[in-house]
C-alpha positions in Angstrom: 40.0 -19.7 -9.6 36.2 -19.4 -10.0 34.8 -15.9 -10.1 32.6 -14.8 -7.2 28.9 -14.4 -8.3 28.2 -10.7 -8.6 31.9 -9.9 -8.5 33.8 -7.9 -11.0 34.4 -10.9 -13.3 30.6 -11.3 -13.8 29.5 -7.7 -14.1 27.2 -5.8 -11.8 25.6 -8.9 -10.3 22.3 -8.4 -12.0 20.5 -11.2 -13.7 19.5 -10.6 -17.3 17.9 -7.1 -17.5 14.2 -6.9 -17.8 12.7 -5.5 -21.0 10.8 -2.3 -20.8 7.5 -4.2 -21.0 8.4 -6.5 -18.1 9.6 -3.6 -15.9 6.3 -1.9 -16.6 4.3 -5.0 -15.7 6.3 -5.5 -12.5 5.7 -1.9 -11.5 2.0 -2.3 -12.2 1.7 -5.4 -10.1 3.5 -3.8 -7.2 1.4 -0.7 -7.2 -1.8 -2.8 -7.5 -1.0 -4.8 -4.4 -0.3 -1.8 -2.3 -2.1 1.2 -3.8 -1.8 4.8 -2.4 -5.0 5.5 -0.5 -6.1 9.0 0.3 -8.0 9.3 3.6 -9.9 12.4 4.6 -12.7 13.3 6.9 -16.2 13.8 5.5 -18.7 16.4 6.6 -20.1 14.2 9.3 -16.7 13.5 10.8 -16.3 9.9 9.4 -13.3 8.9 7.3 -13.4 8.5 3.6 -11.1 5.9 1.9 -10.2 6.8 -1.7 -8.2 4.7 -4.2 -7.5 6.8 -7.3 -6.4 4.0 -9.6 -9.7 2.2 -9.0 -11.8 5.5 -8.7 -13.2 3.9 -5.6 -14.4 6.0 -2.6 -16.0 4.4 0.5 -16.5 5.3 4.1 -14.4 3.5 6.7 -16.8 1.4 8.9 -14.1 0.2 11.4 -10.4 0.4 12.1 -8.7 -2.3 14.2 -6.4 0.1 16.1 -7.6 3.6 16.7 -6.0 5.0 19.8 -4.1 8.1 20.8 -0.9 6.0 20.3 -1.5 4.3 17.0 -3.8 4.0 14.0 -4.2 1.2 11.5 -4.4 -2.6 11.3 -7.4 -4.2 9.6 -9.7 -1.5 8.0 -13.3 -2.5 6.9 -15.2 -0.3 4.5 -19.0 0.2 4.3 -19.0 -1.9 1.1 -17.6 -4.9 3.1 -14.1 -4.8 1.6 -11.2 -5.2 4.0 -7.8 -3.5 3.7 -4.7 -3.6 5.9 -1.9 -1.2 7.0 0.6 -1.8 9.7 -0.4 0.4 12.6 1.1 3.9 12.3 2.5 5.6 15.4 1.8 8.4 16.1 -1.6 8.4 14.4 -1.7 10.3 11.1 -3.4 13.6 10.8 -6.1 13.7 8.1 -6.2 14.2 5.2 -3.2 11.9 4.4 -2.0 9.4 1.8 -1.0 5.9 3.0 -0.1 2.6 1.3 -2.6 -0.2 2.0 -2.9 -3.7 0.9 -6.0 -5.9 0.5 -6.7 -8.0 3.6 -7.1 -11.7 3.1 -10.7 -12.9 3.6 
């Protein structure tokens, strides 16, 4: 009888374990694709978008969805870069930290 893949005869079902270096690289790639972004209001009432890993802070120029029911979608910054987050419902209270990804051009 052939053992079932991932069953007791083959161990825990994991493929060859990643080395420490490869785990670190995989974690780095994941966090780069969806960094934690801190959003807070500035003195004039606009929203600031801050990515700590890149030491980047820009003002949000536009948000695709900004209603009393949801906030998010495509977000454009004043430097022209575009980011994306699935709309959040109910809208977050600022300051907050959310995970964004770069929007495709």
